[in-house]
Backbone as CSV, one residue per row, in Angstrom:
resi,resn,N_x,N_y,N_z,CA_x,CA_y,CA_z,C_x,C_y,C_z
1,UNK,-16.834,13.086,34.908,-16.977,12.997,33.464,-18.327,12.362,33.130
2,UNK,-19.044,12.941,32.214,-20.317,12.359,31.828,-20.104,11.275,30.770
3,UNK,-21.182,10.575,30.432,-21.099,9.439,29.503,-20.622,9.855,28.114
4,UNK,-21.083,11.021,27.610,-20.672,11.492,26.282,-19.174,11.755,26.235
5,UNK,-18.640,12.387,27.276,-17.207,12.683,27.327,-16.405,11.390,27.375
6,UNK,-16.849,10.436,28.169,-16.163,9.147,28.267,-16.175,8.432,26.924
7,UNK,-17.319,8.415,26.238,-17.429,7.760,24.933,-16.538,8.446,23.911
8,UNK,-16.538,9.775,23.884,-15.704,10.521,22.934,-14.230,10.253,23.194
9,UNK,-13.846,10.222,24.469,-12.449,9.965,24.811,-12.063,8.555,24.364
10,UNK,-12.926,7.595,24.631,-12.647,6.214,24.262,-12.520,6.068,22.752
11,UNK,-13.395,6.731,21.993,-13.360,6.627,20.532,-12.048,7.173,19.971
12,UNK,-11.526,8.261,20.543,-10.289,8.846,20.017,-9.056,8.096,20.497
13,UNK,-9.186,7.304,21.549,-8.047,6.550,22.069,-7.914,5.178,21.423
14,UNK,-8.859,4.812,20.571,-8.845,3.499,19.927,-8.671,3.684,18.420
15,UNK,-7.756,2.918,17.849,-7.559,2.924,16.397,-7.733,1.510,15.865
16,UNK,-8.085,1.415,14.592,-8.230,0.118,13.927,-7.012,-0.133,13.050
17,UNK,-6.544,-1.369,13.055,-5.352,-1.752,12.302,-5.619,-3.013,11.491
18,UNK,-5.165,-2.999,10.240,-5.237,-4.181,9.390,-4.019,-5.038,9.696
19,UNK,-4.248,-6.304,10.018,-3.161,-7.238,10.333,-2.941,-8.137,9.128
20,UNK,-1.673,-8.245,8.699,-1.331,-9.069,7.543,-0.013,-9.777,7.801
21,UNK,0.233,-10.803,7.003,1.435,-11.617,7.185,2.389,-11.434,6.021
22,UNK,3.670,-11.277,6.366,4.761,-11.256,5.398,5.786,-12.242,5.932
23,UNK,6.022,-13.320,5.199,6.904,-14.369,5.720,6.268,-14.974,6.957
24,UNK,7.057,-15.089,8.028,6.537,-15.655,9.278,6.108,-14.592,10.277
25,UNK,6.154,-13.339,9.876,5.870,-12.230,10.787,4.489,-11.633,10.526
26,UNK,3.874,-11.141,11.599,2.619,-10.402,11.485,2.919,-8.913,11.543
27,UNK,2.304,-8.168,10.638,2.467,-6.723,10.555,1.091,-6.087,10.604
28,UNK,1.074,-4.785,10.846,-0.193,-4.060,10.802,0.063,-2.635,10.351
29,UNK,-0.997,-2.029,9.853,-0.983,-0.610,9.520,-2.356,-0.050,9.834
30,UNK,-2.399,1.227,10.111,-3.660,1.883,10.418,-4.599,1.749,9.220
31,UNK,-5.844,1.383,9.476,-6.793,1.183,8.373,-7.034,2.465,7.587
32,UNK,-6.728,3.605,8.164,-6.866,4.869,7.452,-5.936,4.977,6.258
33,UNK,-4.872,4.167,6.225,-3.925,4.147,5.110,-4.310,3.124,4.045
34,UNK,-5.284,2.263,4.359,-5.662,1.168,3.461,-6.875,1.579,2.634
35,UNK,-6.705,1.535,1.309,-7.812,1.869,0.411,-8.597,0.637,-0.005
36,UNK,-7.967,-0.531,0.101,-8.655,-1.759,-0.273,-7.705,-2.933,-0.304
37,UNK,-8.284,-4.098,-0.490,-7.513,-5.335,-0.619,-7.906,-5.958,-1.945
38,UNK,-6.923,-6.225,-2.767,-7.129,-6.730,-4.126,-6.622,-8.170,-4.198
39,UNK,-7.462,-9.084,-4.679,-6.930,-10.430,-4.884,-5.941,-10.380,-6.040
40,UNK,-5.126,-11.398,-6.148,-4.062,-11.406,-7.149,-4.628,-11.297,-8.558
41,UNK,-3.985,-10.435,-9.324,-4.281,-10.265,-10.740,-2.945,-10.292,-11.465
42,UNK,-3.002,-10.301,-12.787,-1.770,-10.309,-13.576,-0.994,-9.023,-13.320
43,UNK,0.284,-9.185,-12.986,1.164,-8.046,-12.745,2.044,-7.869,-13.976
44,UNK,2.030,-6.668,-14.541,2.851,-6.359,-15.713,4.211,-5.871,-15.242
45,UNK,5.260,-6.576,-15.653,6.618,-6.185,-15.260,7.004,-4.898,-15.971
46,UNK,7.770,-4.063,-15.288,8.273,-2.814,-15.855,9.795,-2.890,-15.812
47,UNK,10.453,-2.750,-16.974,11.913,-2.870,-16.991,12.603,-1.736,-16.229
48,UNK,13.826,-2.037,-15.809,14.714,-1.061,-15.155,14.107,-0.445,-13.900
49,UNK,13.484,-1.280,-13.090,12.965,-0.817,-11.803,13.693,-1.574,-10.700
50,UNK,13.703,-1.030,-9.494,14.303,-1.766,-8.378,13.634,-3.133,-8.237
51,UNK,14.372,-4.128,-7.733,13.840,-5.497,-7.687,12.593,-5.643,-6.825
52,UNK,12.398,-4.785,-5.837,11.203,-4.904,-4.996,9.948,-4.349,-5.681
53,UNK,10.111,-3.541,-6.739,8.946,-3.087,-7.522,8.734,-4.139,-8.602
54,UNK,7.759,-5.014,-8.373,7.619,-6.170,-9.262,6.767,-5.880,-10.487
55,UNK,6.180,-4.696,-10.555,5.410,-4.332,-11.732,4.243,-3.436,-11.390
56,UNK,3.278,-3.415,-12.308,2.084,-2.585,-12.137,0.843,-3.415,-12.447
57,UNK,-0.277,-2.977,-11.881,-1.567,-3.582,-12.211,-2.520,-2.463,-12.619
58,UNK,-3.578,-2.859,-13.294,-4.644,-1.929,-13.642,-5.676,-2.029,-12.530
59,UNK,-5.828,-0.951,-11.791,-6.807,-0.926,-10.711,-7.855,0.124,-11.038
60,UNK,-9.008,-0.334,-11.486,-10.122,0.552,-11.853,-9.671,1.663,-12.805
61,UNK,-8.882,1.284,-13.810,-8.450,2.232,-14.829,-7.203,3.027,-14.492
62,UNK,-6.637,2.831,-13.319,-5.411,3.529,-12.921,-4.252,2.549,-12.841
63,UNK,-3.053,3.065,-13.104,-1.843,2.258,-13.002,-1.403,2.260,-11.542
64,UNK,-1.275,1.068,-10.955,-0.874,0.943,-9.557,0.427,0.158,-9.477
65,UNK,1.526,0.795,-9.029,2.773,0.055,-8.848,2.626,-0.937,-7.697
66,UNK,3.231,-2.120,-7.861,3.133,-3.166,-6.848,4.522,-3.457,-6.287
67,UNK,4.616,-3.414,-4.962,5.854,-3.650,-4.233,5.789,-5.035,-3.608
68,UNK,6.830,-5.848,-3.803,6.922,-7.124,-3.092,7.495,-6.809,-1.713
69,UNK,6.637,-6.846,-0.702,7.061,-6.457,0.642,8.125,-7.388,1.207
70,UNK,8.115,-8.640,0.775,9.161,-9.552,1.252,10.535,-9.063,0.802
71,UNK,10.662,-8.715,-0.475,11.941,-8.219,-0.988,12.282,-6.898,-0.303
72,UNK,11.297,-6.035,-0.149,11.514,-4.733,0.491,12.087,-4.895,1.894
73,UNK,11.648,-5.932,2.602,12.112,-6.164,3.965,13.260,-7.171,4.044
74,UNK,13.917,-7.431,2.907,15.108,-8.274,2.912,14.845,-9.765,2.991
75,UNK,13.672,-10.208,2.599,13.332,-11.638,2.605,13.361,-12.165,1.173
76,UNK,13.116,-13.467,1.039,12.977,-14.077,-0.283,11.706,-13.540,-0.944
77,UNK,11.687,-13.531,-2.271,10.512,-13.054,-3.012,9.266,-13.834,-2.601
78,UNK,8.126,-13.190,-2.714,6.855,-13.800,-2.339,6.535,-14.980,-3.248
79,UNK,6.141,-16.087,-2.620,5.644,-17.240,-3.369,4.126,-17.095,-3.402
80,UNK,3.576,-17.092,-4.605,2.144,-16.871,-4.741,1.360,-18.090,-4.286
81,UNK,0.394,-17.847,-3.395,-0.516,-18.885,-2.919,-1.939,-18.361,-3.077
82,UNK,-2.888,-19.154,-2.676,-4.288,-18.746,-2.745,-4.546,-17.548,-1.817
83,UNK,-3.719,-17.368,-0.779,-3.905,-16.276,0.179,-3.156,-14.999,-0.178
84,UNK,-2.240,-15.075,-1.146,-1.458,-13.899,-1.528,-2.393,-12.825,-2.066
85,UNK,-2.191,-11.590,-1.620,-3.046,-10.498,-2.093,-2.273,-9.188,-2.097
86,UNK,-2.906,-8.169,-2.631,-2.302,-6.846,-2.737,-3.119,-5.891,-1.875
87,UNK,-2.449,-5.270,-0.906,-3.102,-4.249,-0.096,-2.860,-2.914,-0.792
88,UNK,-3.926,-2.228,-1.147,-3.807,-0.917,-1.793,-3.679,0.118,-0.678
89,UNK,-2.521,0.771,-0.669,-2.164,1.684,0.418,-1.973,3.090,-0.124
90,UNK,-2.368,4.057,0.680,-2.108,5.457,0.353,-1.036,5.953,1.318
91,UNK,0.023,6.527,0.771,1.115,7.007,1.606,1.440,8.453,1.265
92,UNK,1.919,9.183,2.237,2.281,10.589,2.063,3.772,10.769,2.276
93,UNK,4.431,11.324,1.292,5.841,11.674,1.419,6.023,13.049,0.797
94,UNK,6.670,13.935,1.530,6.939,15.294,1.029,5.682,15.950,0.459
95,UNK,4.582,15.834,1.174,3.296,16.428,0.776,2.729,15.870,-0.527
96,UNK,3.205,14.711,-0.946,2.654,14.030,-2.120,1.922,12.776,-1.661
97,UNK,0.699,12.603,-2.137,-0.059,11.394,-1.828,0.108,10.426,-2.988
98,UNK,0.547,9.213,-2.661,0.806,8.197,-3.675,0.094,6.912,-3.272
99,UNK,-0.505,6.246,-4.256,-1.111,4.943,-4.006,-0.170,3.867,-4.517
100,UNK,0.018,2.840,-3.702,0.855,1.711,-4.092,0.155,0.425,-3.689
101,UNK,0.554,-0.661,-4.332,0.070,-1.972,-3.956,1.168,-2.695,-3.207
102,UNK,0.857,-3.184,-2.028,1.822,-3.930,-1.222,1.447,-5.406,-1.275
103,UNK,2.305,-6.203,-1.907,2.069,-7.638,-2.029,2.381,-8.294,-0.688
104,UNK,1.406,-9.002,-0.124,1.585,-9.672,1.168,1.164,-11.131,1.047
105,UNK,1.630,-11.943,1.995,1.312,-13.370,1.965,-0.150,-13.641,2.303
106,UNK,-0.699,-12.880,3.238,-2.114,-13.038,3.578,-2.558,-11.879,4.455
107,UNK,-3.868,-11.661,4.464,-4.471,-10.674,5.351,-5.195,-11.456,6.434
108,UNK,-4.999,-11.057,7.686,-5.584,-11.796,8.802,-6.887,-11.196,9.308
109,UNK,-6.832,-9.941,9.739,-8.011,-9.366,10.385,-7.827,-7.869,10.567
110,UNK,-8.869,-7.254,11.079,-8.783,-5.872,11.544,-8.960,-5.932,13.054
111,UNK,-8.031,-5.292,13.763,-8.122,-5.279,15.222,-8.245,-3.836,15.700
112,UNK,-8.877,-3.674,16.848,-8.962,-2.358,17.474,-8.024,-2.350,18.666
113,UNK,-7.215,-1.293,18.746,-6.193,-1.214,19.782,-6.242,0.169,20.415
114,UNK,-6.185,0.190,21.733,-6.072,1.473,22.426,-4.652,1.986,22.251
115,UNK,-4.529,3.290,22.044,-3.206,3.888,21.825,-2.248,3.559,22.962
116,UNK,-2.751,3.491,24.189,-1.889,3.211,25.341,-1.328,1.784,25.309
117,UNK,-1.947,0.905,24.527,-1.491,-0.487,24.446,-0.452,-0.725,23.355
118,UNK,-0.103,0.324,22.609,0.943,0.184,21.588,2.288,0.362,22.275
119,UNK,3.106,-0.667,22.185,4.415,-0.665,22.835,5.435,0.013,21.933
120,UNK,6.487,0.593,22.512,7.516,1.215,21.669,8.240,0.161,20.838
121,UNK,8.807,0.571,19.696,9.542,-0.396,18.875,10.772,-0.896,19.621
122,UNK,11.228,-2.104,19.281,12.419,-2.629,19.954,13.636,-1.770,19.618
123,UNK,14.492,-1.559,20.605,15.700,-0.764,20.390,16.745,-1.510,19.592
124,UNK,16.839,-2.810,19.823,17.812,-3.635,19.102,17.171,-4.971,18.770
125,UNK,17.816,-5.680,17.887,17.386,-7.040,17.604,16.323,-7.176,16.538
126,UNK,15.814,-6.080,16.008,14.811,-6.193,14.956,15.506,-6.373,13.621
127,UNK,15.026,-7.329,12.820,15.637,-7.538,11.506,15.103,-6.552,10.472
128,UNK,14.170,-5.704,10.880,13.610,-4.695,9.989,14.126,-3.333,10.420
129,UNK,14.281,-2.427,9.458,14.785,-1.102,9.796,13.863,-0.443,10.812
130,UNK,14.462,0.064,11.886,13.664,0.574,13.001,12.807,1.778,12.634
131,UNK,13.226,2.584,11.643,12.393,3.737,11.290,11.083,3.314,10.630
132,UNK,11.016,2.069,10.141,9.779,1.548,9.561,8.765,1.199,10.646
133,UNK,9.257,0.939,11.848,8.414,0.398,12.913,7.908,1.525,13.808
134,UNK,6.595,1.636,13.867,5.958,2.659,14.698,5.787,2.158,16.126
135,UNK,5.634,0.842,16.260,5.439,0.253,17.575,5.130,-1.227,17.456
136,UNK,4.809,-1.820,18.585,4.474,-3.240,18.648,3.117,-3.373,19.334
137,UNK,2.321,-4.298,18.819,1.011,-4.570,19.402,1.029,-6.014,19.890
138,UNK,0.658,-6.223,21.156,0.548,-7.587,21.668,-0.911,-7.994,21.548
139,UNK,-1.147,-9.087,20.813,-2.506,-9.544,20.557,-2.520,-11.057,20.652
140,UNK,-3.306,-11.595,21.562,-3.392,-13.051,21.760,-2.010,-13.682,21.912
141,UNK,-1.185,-13.113,22.759,0.156,-13.625,23.066,1.131,-13.568,21.889
142,UNK,0.751,-12.892,20.809,1.653,-12.702,19.667,1.967,-11.225,19.547
143,UNK,3.177,-10.932,19.071,3.524,-9.550,18.792,3.274,-9.255,17.322
144,UNK,2.662,-8.118,17.069,2.390,-7.650,15.712,3.184,-6.363,15.522
145,UNK,3.947,-6.302,14.439,4.759,-5.123,14.150,3.868,-4.067,13.500
146,UNK,3.792,-2.899,14.128,3.005,-1.786,13.593,3.920,-0.947,12.705
147,UNK,3.626,-0.951,11.408,4.469,-0.239,10.446,4.091,1.230,10.335
148,UNK,5.097,2.051,10.122,4.886,3.448,9.759,4.975,3.488,8.240
149,UNK,3.845,3.328,7.577,3.799,3.187,6.116,4.459,4.362,5.409
150,UNK,4.297,5.568,5.943,4.897,6.733,5.296,6.424,6.673,5.303
151,UNK,7.005,5.890,6.226,8.469,5.787,6.275,8.996,4.530,5.595
152,UNK,8.113,3.582,5.302,8.547,2.361,4.620,9.099,2.702,3.241
153,UNK,8.497,3.675,2.603,8.928,4.063,1.262,9.548,5.450,1.317
154,UNK,10.815,5.536,0.933,11.545,6.803,0.984,11.167,7.689,-0.192
155,UNK,11.617,8.923,-0.138,11.364,9.873,-1.218,11.923,9.351,-2.535
156,UNK,13.130,8.789,-2.509,13.752,8.256,-3.726,12.895,7.150,-4.326
157,UNK,12.380,6.263,-3.474,11.545,5.172,-3.963,10.256,5.706,-4.566
158,UNK,9.690,6.725,-3.960,8.461,7.291,-4.505,8.708,7.973,-5.837
159,UNK,9.886,8.563,-6.001,10.234,9.139,-7.305,10.274,8.026,-8.345
160,UNK,10.875,6.873,-7.994,10.885,5.717,-8.899,9.462,5.295,-9.246
161,UNK,8.601,5.249,-8.245,7.216,4.837,-8.463,6.499,5.836,-9.369
162,UNK,6.691,7.127,-9.112,6.050,8.150,-9.956,6.555,8.056,-11.393
163,UNK,7.867,7.800,-11.581,8.422,7.633,-12.927,7.755,6.462,-13.640
164,UNK,7.598,5.351,-12.929,6.957,4.164,-13.505,5.539,4.506,-13.947
165,UNK,4.814,5.187,-13.070,3.423,5.519,-13.387,3.348,6.455,-14.587
166,UNK,4.233,7.441,-14.664,4.168,8.370,-15.796,4.578,7.676,-17.093
167,UNK,5.558,6.756,-17.038,5.955,6.009,-18.241,4.805,5.129,-18.722
168,UNK,4.116,4.492,-17.785,2.994,3.636,-18.159,1.880,4.470,-18.794
169,UNK,1.616,5.651,-18.254,0.585,6.523,-18.828,1.009,6.999,-20.210
170,UNK,2.304,7.354,-20.379,2.822,7.785,-21.682,2.668,6.679,-22.717
171,UNK,2.922,5.431,-22.316,2.806,4.304,-23.243,1.373,4.117,-23.717
172,UNK,0.405,4.444,-22.879,-0.998,4.328,-23.282,-1.373,5.412,-24.279
173,UNK,-0.740,6.583,-24.157,-1.087,7.728,-24.998,-0.428,7.656,-26.364
174,UNK,0.807,7.150,-26.441,1.542,7.120,-27.711,0.850,6.232,-28.727
175,UNK,0.864,6.660,-29.956,0.293,5.877,-31.052,1.404,5.002,-31.627
176,UNK,1.129,3.723,-31.869,2.152,2.841,-32.418,2.628,3.333,-33.781
177,UNK,3.942,3.225,-34.003,4.512,3.554,-35.305,4.776,5.027,-35.524
178,UNK,4.438,5.884,-34.584,4.678,7.319,-34.744,5.705,7.772,-33.724
179,UNK,6.655,8.595,-34.178,7.641,9.153,-33.262,7.042,10.355,-32.567
180,UNK,7.390,10.481,-31.282,6.883,11.636,-30.531,8.009,12.335,-29.842
């Protein structure tokens, strides 16, 4: 194998992952799913939504639904600290691309991992639904849960998110005092 082939092979065998904390656990997702990291801003509550959808924010003129990942994963609601932030994620479900904000306790780093170093998800004993877990990454003697972002949010949840976004857009368009 020549040097170019070795370099090309190495580049395709390595992926970058954003590492973040939810509760006491470290999680990661492929950076290709991450559109940005937003520091905390005012979140507007939307009535009649599931408890893990804590509201929406205005992100560069677009309505972005925000999910409290702690509630989504069966933990206590997120306590806001100086490190709390929103990871703007793009997810695909049923050929629909949706942007959501995932509220996390903190963002740690971006790590590069060879595909061969990703361990299979645990068969038992995980307190998180196994279909959410793509694998485990061992980094500095700690295990990091690699999430399958496209499976974290089901089709039903995305329908809820799309409904929220369309209602928010409708509210911007309607003129006060006029029936439509």
